[in-house]
N, C-alpha and C positions, 0 to 999 in steps of 0.2 A: 435679503443678503445672507441671513443666517441659514435659511432653508437650502440655499445653493451649497453652502459649505457642508451642511450635514448630509445632503444627498451625495456630494462628491466623496466625503469620507465613507459613507455607506457603500458606494460603488467600489472604492479602493479596498475596503474590508471584504466585500464579496469576491473581488478578483483574487486577492491574496489567499483567502481561505479556500477558495475553489482550486487554486493552483496547488495548495498543500494537499488537498484531497486527491487531486488528479495525479500528483507525483506518487503518493502512496499506492494508488490503484495501479499505476503503471509498473510499479515494482512487483505487484501481484501478477499482472499480465506477463511480465518478463519471466517470472518463475513458472507460471502455468503453461505458457505457450512456447517456451524455449526461445524467446526473443523474437517471435514472428509478428505479433500484433500489438507491439508496445505503443507505437505512435498513434494508431487508430484508437486503441483503448484510452490513451491519454486524452485525445481530443473529444471522444464521446463522453467520458466522465467529466471533463472540464465543462463542456457545454451543458450537461445535465445538472451539474452542481450549481452553475451560474443560474440556470433557469429555475431550479427549485429554491435557491436562495433569494432570488428576486421576488418570488411569490410570498415570502414571509413578511409579516407586518412590521416588526421592529428589529433594531440592531441586535438586541439581546437574544432574540429568537434565532436570528441568522448565525450569530456567534455560537450559540448552543448547538444548532444543527451541524455546523461545519466541524466543530471540535469533537462532537460525539461521533460523527462519521469518521474523522481521522483517528479517533481512539479505537473504534471497532476495527478499522483497517490495520492499525498497528498491532492490536492483539491477535489478529489472524495471520500475521506475517510468519510465525513458525510453522503453521499448517501448510502454507504455500511452499515453504522451504522443504518440508518433509516430502510433499508430492514431487517437487523438483528433484530432490536427491534420489528418490525411487526411480523416477523416469530416466534421469541421467545415468544412473548405475545400470539400469536395465538395457539402455541403448549401448552403453560401453561394453557390457558383457555379450550382448547379441552380435556386436561387430567383430568379435574375435573368433578365430578359427579353432585354435587348439585349447585343450582343457587347462593347461597351465596359464595361458594368456587370459582365459575367462576368469580363472581364480584370481589372478593379479588385478584384473579390472574390477572384480567384485570387492576385493579388499581395498583397493584405492578409492572406489566409489563410496564404500562405507566410511572410510576415514574422512574423505573430503566432504561427503554429505553430512557427517556428524559435526564437522567444523561449521559448515554453513547453517545447520539447524541451531547449533549453540549460539552462534553470533546473531542470528535472526531472533532467537528467543530473548537474548539480552537487549538488543535494540528495540524489538517490538514491545517488550514489557515496559521498558523505561519510557519510550515515547507514548505508549498507551496510557500509562499512569499520568504523565504530564498533560496530555491532551484531555484526559478525563477531568482532571482537576481544573484545567483552564476553561472547560465548557460547563462547569457546574453553574446552575442557576441560583440566584440569590432569593431566599424565601423570607 
């Protein structure tokens, strides 16, 4: 009776942790692919994380794996935002015909990209620290 409960709890832990990792990865896919492959990336990362978590021996190792992966993805969030803002600004400037419109698109892209980078830095740093501390192993 106790083994069924521990397996069920382990399965729920695996599903929730994998969902967290897949959501963070889909944010990166959204930034890097301009919103084209978000659903496919989410499903691939979810299936891969569930598969890799199921291969781990204990709940502690699964928890450590999932939280460390979430921590790394959180710390990389500003880098994805930088790439997104450069690509978005480049596409906006390229789409304008006159020099004045290109200058306006460049200024607007720089301001908007700076705001996105700043917010992703704050969110990524805080989530990365929280997930890192939650995933620490006890020695």
